[in-house]
N, C-alpha and C positions, 0 to 999 in steps of 0.2 A: 332669081325673085325673092324678095324681101321676106321674112318670116314673118307671121302672123300669130297672136296668141288665141288660144284656143281653149276653154276651161271643159275638164271631162268631170262628170258628177258620177260618184258611186251611186249604184241605184239599190244596193244591197238592203238600207235600211227601207228604203221603199217597198221593193216587193216583201218585205217582212212584214209590214204594218198597213196590208192592203185591207183588212177589216176593224182596225184600232182607231186610233184617235189621228185626228188629218193634218198631223205633224210628224217629222223625223228627223232625226241627227244624221248628215250624211257627210262624205268627204269629196275634197272639191280640187283636184292637179289644174295645174295651170300649164301650157304646155304652149311651147314655141315650133312651131312648125310652118313647111312654106304653103299646105292646104289643110281641109280637113279631113280629105283621105288621110295623107298622113299623121296627122295626130290620130288619127281612130285604127293605124297600123299600129304605131307606137304604143297607143293603151292598150290595147290585145296581147303586142308581144309581150308586154310589161306584167300585164294580171287577166291572162287569160279563163281565168276561173270567176271572172266579177264581171257583171253588166254595167256598163258605162253608158251614160247618155255623153256626147261630145257638142259643142256647140262653140262658133267665135264669140270671143268675149266682146266682139263691139256689138254683137247684136245686147248681148244684155246690156252692156252702156248704155244704149239707145233707150232703153226701157226700165231704167231704175225709176222706182218711185221714191219720192224723198219727203219723209214728212218736216211740216212747218208749220209751227205754233198748233193749230188745232185744225188748220187745215192740211190734204194733202197735195202736193202738186204733181205731175207729172212732167218729165222732160223730156 
């Protein structure tokens, strides 16, 4: 099976800012794996004390919002 790309988003900033400003700074890892389960296993083995959100990069790519002039275009 061909590897796919997943994004792992570090949730430490999100969790520490629950009652603050509606912004956080975060770390995102790009992971190449056969499945989302394998990507999750990798993140857990490398960073067992950090909460991460793992999502397929293809899903993110389909939901990017681009700014064009003064209009927002969704793809």
